[in-house]
C-alpha positions as CSV (number, residue, x, y, z in Angstrom):
1,M,-0.1,0.0,0.1
2,T,1.6,3.6,-0.6
3,Q,1.5,5.9,1.2
4,Q,-1.2,8.4,-0.2
5,L,-3.1,5.0,-0.4
6,K,-2.6,5.3,3.4
7,T,-3.2,8.6,4.0
8,L,-6.3,9.0,2.0
9,L,-7.5,5.3,4.1
10,L,-7.3,7.2,7.3
11,A,-8.6,10.4,6.0
12,A,-11.8,8.4,5.2
13,I,-11.9,6.5,8.6
14,L,-11.4,9.5,10.8
15,L,-14.0,11.5,8.7
16,T,-16.7,8.6,10.0
17,C,-15.4,9.5,13.1
18,V,-16.8,12.4,13.5
19,P,-20.4,13.9,13.0
20,L,-21.3,15.7,9.6
21,T,-22.0,19.4,9.9
22,A,-25.4,20.3,8.0
23,G,-25.0,23.5,5.4
24,E,-27.3,26.3,5.3
25,L,-30.6,25.0,4.6
26,P,-31.3,26.1,0.7
27,T,-33.8,29.3,0.5
28,V,-37.0,29.3,-1.6
29,K,-39.7,31.4,-3.8
30,P,-42.5,30.6,-1.8
31,E,-44.6,29.7,-4.5
32,T,-41.6,26.8,-5.0
33,V,-43.0,25.4,-2.1
34,G,-47.1,25.2,-2.1
35,L,-46.9,29.0,-0.9
36,S,-48.8,32.1,-1.8
37,S,-46.3,35.3,-1.9
38,K,-49.1,37.7,-2.0
39,K,-50.9,35.7,1.0
40,L,-48.0,36.4,2.7
41,E,-47.7,39.7,2.3
42,K,-50.5,40.2,5.7
43,V,-47.0,38.9,7.3
44,D,-45.5,41.8,7.3
45,T,-48.6,44.2,7.6
46,I,-49.1,42.5,10.6
47,V,-46.2,42.5,12.5
48,E,-45.3,45.8,11.1
49,G,-49.2,47.4,12.5
50,L,-47.7,45.7,16.3
51,I,-44.4,47.7,16.0
52,A,-46.6,50.6,15.0
53,S,-48.7,50.6,17.8
54,N,-45.9,49.8,20.5
55,R,-46.8,45.7,21.4
56,L,-43.6,45.2,20.8
57,A,-40.4,46.5,19.4
58,G,-38.9,44.8,17.0
59,A,-39.9,41.0,15.4
60,T,-38.2,38.5,13.5
61,V,-40.0,35.6,11.6
62,I,-39.0,32.4,9.6
63,I,-41.4,30.0,7.5
64,L,-40.1,26.3,6.2
65,R,-42.0,24.1,4.4
66,H,-40.8,21.0,3.1
67,G,-37.5,21.5,4.7
68,R,-36.6,24.8,3.4
69,V,-36.8,28.4,3.4
70,A,-39.5,30.2,2.1
71,Y,-39.9,33.3,4.2
72,F,-37.4,35.1,6.4
73,K,-37.9,39.0,7.8
74,A,-36.7,41.4,10.4
75,F,-38.6,44.0,11.9
76,G,-38.7,46.9,13.7
77,E,-36.0,47.6,16.0
78,M,-33.8,45.2,18.3
79,D,-33.1,48.1,20.2
80,R,-34.8,50.5,21.0
81,E,-32.5,53.0,23.5
82,R,-29.7,52.4,20.4
83,K,-31.9,52.6,17.4
84,K,-30.8,50.5,16.3
85,P,-33.0,48.1,13.5
86,M,-33.7,43.9,13.6
87,R,-31.6,41.7,12.5
88,K,-32.3,38.2,11.2
89,D,-28.9,37.1,13.0
90,A,-30.5,38.9,16.9
91,I,-29.3,36.9,19.4
92,F,-32.6,36.3,21.4
93,R,-32.8,34.8,25.4
94,I,-35.2,31.4,24.3
95,Y,-36.5,30.6,27.5
96,S,-38.0,28.2,27.6
97,M,-37.9,27.0,24.4
98,S,-34.7,25.7,25.8
99,T,-37.2,22.8,26.7
100,A,-36.8,21.1,23.6
101,I,-33.4,20.9,23.3
102,T,-33.4,19.9,26.9
103,T,-35.2,17.4,26.0
104,A,-33.4,15.9,22.4
105,A,-30.4,16.2,24.5
106,A,-31.7,13.2,26.6
107,M,-33.0,11.6,24.6
108,I,-29.4,11.0,22.9
109,L,-28.5,9.1,26.4
110,W,-31.7,7.1,26.1
111,E,-31.2,5.9,22.7
112,E,-28.0,5.1,24.0
113,K,-29.5,2.9,27.1
114,K,-28.1,5.6,29.6
115,F,-31.5,5.2,31.7
116,G,-35.2,3.9,31.1
117,L,-38.3,6.7,30.5
118,D,-39.9,4.9,33.3
119,D,-36.9,4.8,35.7
120,P,-37.1,5.8,39.2
121,L,-35.6,9.3,39.6
122,S,-33.1,8.6,42.8
123,K,-32.2,5.3,40.5
124,H,-29.9,7.9,38.2
125,L,-30.2,11.3,41.2
126,P,-30.4,9.5,45.0
127,E,-31.2,13.1,45.9
128,Y,-34.3,12.9,44.9
129,R,-35.3,9.3,47.6
130,D,-38.5,8.8,49.4
131,P,-40.4,11.7,47.7
132,K,-42.9,14.2,50.1
133,V,-45.7,15.8,48.5
134,W,-47.6,18.7,49.8
135,T,-51.4,18.8,51.2
136,E,-53.0,21.5,53.2
137,K,-52.7,19.0,55.8
138,G,-48.9,18.5,56.3
139,E,-46.5,16.6,53.8
140,V,-47.4,12.3,52.5
141,P,-45.3,10.0,51.2
142,A,-45.9,10.6,47.8
143,R,-47.0,7.2,46.2
144,R,-44.7,6.8,44.1
145,E,-41.3,8.7,42.6
146,A,-41.1,10.7,39.7
147,T,-39.9,9.2,36.6
148,I,-37.4,9.9,34.2
149,R,-40.8,10.5,31.8
150,D,-42.8,12.7,34.2
151,L,-39.9,14.8,34.3
152,M,-39.9,15.3,30.5
153,R,-43.9,15.9,30.7
154,H,-44.3,18.0,33.7
155,T,-46.1,15.4,35.2
156,A,-43.4,14.9,38.2
157,G,-45.4,17.5,40.7
158,M,-42.1,20.7,40.5
159,V,-42.9,23.6,39.6
160,Y,-41.4,27.1,39.0
161,G,-40.7,28.9,42.4
162,H,-42.2,32.4,40.8
163,S,-45.6,30.8,39.4
164,G,-47.3,30.4,42.9
165,N,-47.2,30.7,46.3
166,T,-47.7,27.6,47.6
167,P,-45.5,26.4,50.7
168,V,-43.3,24.2,47.8
169,H,-43.0,27.0,45.8
170,K,-41.5,29.1,48.4
171,A,-39.6,26.7,49.3
172,T,-38.4,26.1,45.5
173,E,-37.9,29.1,45.2
174,K,-35.4,29.1,48.7
175,A,-33.0,25.7,47.0
176,C,-32.4,27.8,43.7
177,G,-31.1,30.7,45.3
178,F,-31.6,33.4,43.1
179,K,-29.7,35.4,41.4
180,N,-30.6,38.1,38.1
181,G,-33.0,35.6,37.8
182,F,-31.4,32.8,37.5
183,P,-29.9,30.0,40.6
184,R,-26.7,31.3,41.8
185,D,-25.6,27.8,42.6
186,S,-24.5,25.1,39.9
187,L,-26.6,22.4,37.9
188,A,-25.6,20.2,40.3
189,A,-25.7,21.7,43.8
190,V,-29.3,23.2,43.4
191,S,-30.2,19.5,42.4
192,K,-29.5,18.1,45.9
193,K,-31.2,21.1,47.5
194,L,-34.3,20.3,45.8
195,G,-34.1,16.7,46.7
196,S,-35.8,18.0,50.3
197,V,-38.7,20.1,48.1
198,P,-41.8,18.6,48.7
199,L,-43.8,17.9,45.3
200,L,-46.8,19.9,44.3
201,F,-49.3,16.4,44.3
202,H,-48.6,12.6,43.4
203,P,-46.2,12.2,40.4
204,G,-48.3,11.0,37.2
205,D,-51.9,12.8,39.1
206,D,-51.8,16.6,37.6
207,W,-49.2,18.9,35.1
208,V,-48.0,21.6,36.4
209,Y,-44.9,23.5,33.8
210,G,-41.9,24.0,36.2
211,I,-38.1,22.6,37.0
212,S,-38.0,19.1,36.2
213,I,-36.5,20.3,33.3
214,D,-33.7,21.8,35.0
215,V,-33.2,18.3,36.9
216,L,-33.1,16.8,33.7
217,G,-30.3,18.6,32.8
218,R,-28.4,17.4,35.6
219,L,-29.7,13.8,34.5
220,V,-28.1,14.8,31.5
221,E,-24.5,15.8,33.6
222,V,-24.6,12.5,35.2
223,K,-25.3,10.5,32.5
224,S,-23.2,12.0,30.0
225,G,-20.3,12.7,32.5
226,M,-20.2,15.9,31.2
227,P,-20.7,19.3,32.1
228,F,-25.0,20.6,30.1
229,D,-23.4,23.4,28.7
230,K,-20.5,20.8,26.8
231,F,-22.9,17.8,26.2
232,L,-25.1,20.4,24.4
233,E,-21.9,22.1,22.5
234,E,-20.6,18.6,21.1
235,R,-23.9,16.7,20.3
236,I,-26.5,19.3,19.4
237,F,-24.7,23.1,18.4
238,K,-21.5,21.7,16.6
239,P,-23.6,18.7,14.2
240,L,-25.8,21.1,13.8
241,D,-23.9,24.2,13.4
242,M,-26.2,26.0,15.8
243,K,-23.1,29.0,16.3
244,D,-25.0,31.1,18.0
245,T,-27.0,29.1,20.6
246,G,-25.7,28.6,23.9
247,F,-26.0,29.7,27.7
248,F,-24.4,32.4,27.4
249,V,-23.5,35.9,24.6
250,P,-19.5,36.3,23.9
251,A,-18.7,39.6,23.6
252,T,-18.2,38.9,20.0
253,K,-21.6,39.1,19.3
254,I,-23.0,41.4,22.1
255,D,-23.4,44.1,18.9
256,R,-26.4,41.2,17.8
257,F,-28.1,40.6,21.2
258,A,-31.8,42.2,21.5
259,A,-33.0,44.4,24.6
260,N,-35.7,43.3,26.1
261,Y,-38.6,44.5,27.2
262,T,-41.8,44.6,29.6
263,T,-45.1,45.8,27.9
264,D,-48.4,46.8,29.9
265,G,-50.3,45.3,26.6
266,K,-51.8,48.9,25.5
267,G,-49.0,50.2,23.5
268,K,-46.6,50.8,26.4
269,L,-42.9,49.6,26.1
270,T,-40.2,49.8,28.6
271,L,-36.5,48.4,28.7
272,L,-36.3,45.8,30.9
273,D,-32.4,43.7,29.9
274,D,-30.5,46.3,28.4
275,P,-28.1,43.6,26.1
276,R,-25.2,46.1,26.8
277,K,-25.7,44.7,30.6
278,S,-27.2,41.6,30.9
279,P,-26.5,39.1,33.5
280,Y,-26.7,37.1,29.9
281,L,-22.7,38.3,28.9
282,Q,-21.5,36.5,31.7
283,D,-21.1,32.0,31.4
284,P,-23.1,31.3,34.5
285,A,-22.7,29.3,37.1
286,F,-26.2,27.5,36.5
287,L,-27.2,25.8,33.1
288,S,-30.5,26.3,33.3
289,G,-32.0,23.3,30.4
290,G,-35.4,25.1,31.2
291,G,-35.0,28.1,30.1
292,G,-31.8,29.7,30.0
293,L,-30.2,29.1,26.3
294,V,-30.0,31.7,24.4
295,S,-30.1,31.3,20.2
296,T,-31.3,32.6,16.9
297,T,-34.6,32.0,14.8
298,R,-31.9,30.3,12.4
299,D,-30.6,28.1,14.8
300,Y,-33.6,27.5,16.4
301,A,-34.9,26.5,12.9
302,R,-32.3,24.5,12.3
303,F,-33.0,22.5,15.2
304,L,-36.9,22.3,14.4
305,Q,-36.2,21.0,11.2
306,L,-34.4,18.2,12.6
307,I,-37.1,17.2,14.5
308,A,-39.6,17.5,11.3
309,N,-36.7,15.9,9.3
310,G,-37.6,12.6,12.0
311,G,-34.1,13.6,14.0
312,Q,-32.2,14.4,10.8
313,L,-30.9,17.4,8.9
314,Q,-29.3,16.7,5.9
315,K,-26.4,14.1,6.8
316,T,-26.0,14.7,9.8
317,R,-28.4,12.2,12.7
318,L,-29.0,12.9,16.0
319,L,-32.2,11.1,16.7
320,K,-33.6,7.5,15.6
321,K,-36.8,8.2,13.6
322,K,-39.1,6.4,16.1
323,T,-37.3,8.3,18.5
324,V,-38.8,11.6,17.5
325,A,-42.5,10.0,17.2
326,L,-42.1,9.5,20.5
327,M,-41.1,12.7,21.7
328,L,-44.1,13.9,19.4
329,R,-47.0,11.7,20.8
330,N,-49.0,12.9,24.3
331,H,-47.2,11.7,26.6
332,V,-50.1,13.4,29.5
333,P,-53.2,11.1,31.2
334,P,-56.4,12.1,31.0
335,K,-57.1,12.5,34.6
336,A,-54.0,15.3,33.5
337,M,-55.8,17.0,30.4
338,P,-56.1,19.9,29.9
339,I,-52.7,21.0,30.1
340,A,-53.0,24.6,32.1
341,F,-51.2,27.5,33.6
342,G,-52.7,29.4,36.7
343,E,-56.8,29.5,35.0
344,Q,-56.1,29.6,31.8
345,E,-56.5,25.8,30.8
346,R,-55.2,25.3,27.0
347,H,-57.8,22.4,25.5
348,G,-57.4,20.2,22.8
349,V,-53.5,20.2,23.8
350,G,-51.5,18.0,26.4
351,F,-47.3,17.3,26.0
352,G,-45.3,15.0,24.6
353,L,-41.3,15.0,25.5
354,G,-40.6,18.4,25.0
355,F,-43.2,19.4,22.6
356,S,-46.7,20.8,24.1
357,I,-48.5,18.7,21.8
358,R,-52.5,19.1,19.6
359,T,-54.2,16.4,20.5
360,A,-58.2,17.5,19.6
361,T,-59.4,20.8,17.8
362,S,-60.7,23.5,20.3
363,D,-61.7,27.3,20.6
364,W,-58.4,27.6,22.6
365,D,-56.1,28.7,19.6
366,S,-59.2,27.5,17.4
367,T,-56.2,27.8,13.7
368,G,-54.3,25.5,15.7
369,R,-53.6,22.4,13.8
370,L,-54.7,18.6,14.9
371,G,-50.9,16.7,15.1
372,E,-48.9,20.5,16.0
373,Y,-46.4,20.8,18.2
374,G,-44.4,23.5,19.6
375,W,-44.0,26.1,22.5
376,G,-42.8,29.6,23.2
377,G,-40.7,31.5,25.5
378,A,-41.1,33.8,28.7
379,A,-40.1,36.8,26.1
380,S,-42.7,35.8,24.0
381,T,-41.0,33.8,21.6
382,H,-42.7,31.0,19.7
383,Y,-42.4,28.4,17.2
384,W,-45.1,25.4,16.1
385,T,-44.9,22.7,13.5
386,S,-47.4,21.3,11.5
387,P,-46.1,17.5,10.1
388,K,-49.5,17.4,7.8
389,D,-48.2,20.8,6.3
390,K,-44.4,20.2,6.2
391,L,-44.8,23.7,7.8
392,V,-41.7,25.0,10.6
393,V,-42.9,28.6,11.6
394,V,-40.5,30.8,14.3
395,T,-40.8,34.0,15.6
396,M,-38.8,35.9,17.9
397,E,-39.1,39.3,19.8
398,Q,-38.0,40.3,23.7
399,T,-41.8,41.6,24.8
400,M,-42.8,39.9,28.7
401,P,-44.5,39.0,30.5
402,Y,-45.7,35.8,28.0
403,D,-48.1,36.7,25.1
404,F,-49.5,34.6,22.6
405,L,-50.2,37.7,20.2
406,L,-47.9,37.2,17.8
407,E,-48.6,33.7,16.9
408,F,-52.2,33.6,17.2
409,A,-52.4,37.2,14.7
410,L,-49.7,35.1,12.1
411,K,-51.3,31.7,12.9
412,G,-54.1,31.3,10.3
413,V,-52.6,34.0,8.2
414,I,-49.7,31.0,7.9
415,Y,-51.9,28.4,7.2
416,D,-54.4,30.2,5.0
417,A,-51.1,30.8,2.2
418,I,-50.8,27.5,2.3
419,I,-52.1,26.6,-1.7
420,K,-50.9,23.2,-2.4
């Protein structure tokens, strides 16, 4: 064998050991993928109108169909105080849109048989052994432990401390020890403290959106033997070329970081987080899988297209098709349906492994389609995918408190733009 042939053979072997990164998703005219350009002009009108009425400062909207980008625009300003126009590559706080990525990370390890979905949590995180459930008459032993599946589908009884006033919420808040909006300690340290916090209900009995996805991030650390951020970088972000997604904004990217605003819902926006002074400029101690990531519209659309394709983006496969199909099935028990936030019941909506799942048509989000899956983030970022229509949509803004304003305004218009 010649030296040249040996070199070529070695190169081929090395290439099989390194995940291939996917190329840019192709951009096409809407009609190429069965969308009407004329009807999509309504998207421009709606977003520009919301900006003109001060309901939001700026936004981006991307629409993919059949895996190709048919629409991608930026509107308004990403930083009003500095009069900076919104950019397609603006970096946003995606908060709970982190949930789907964390769940996908865990499912990679599940495929590697590092745990079972119905394993009791204490099998892998001993601090959650012998859980208690809070009742008005005092704490009682839980009928069973929370499982990994409970963490993913939000039936573990774990809460976010700021979302209520029960002793469970207060104990969760204390365990977290917040600083600048996030716990000041490491994921490992916070998880150990959370292990002694009582649950809001017996696992599997109800649904509550809470800190269980952060606990899932800790599970990823333990079962992979890697810090959570490093696992995401090596196993998801690099292979998918999600080059602007992470737990903080590096100094070299500050110019693309959008400001975050509060709204009174009546046309007044107030600066909440200045991108030049934000806590997101520092690498955090607590790597929040439930709400700590920043990302761009492009990056997140790539992740969603991987899911829409059954775990593969071009030549990069991260999950098996059957694994993704499992994630996109409703896992919430009938007794815990419909999922609810406070008194807001989302009829016809359940939750899979990382995503909300549309199980039936209802008056809530009446333009949503059966089988549609998605979620959003606290700063009113949104996304949804319709498998039937081969459609992926991401809308990004930075407006708090969370509002369905942009998603509900655009969803029906975008579906109506489908012409074949």
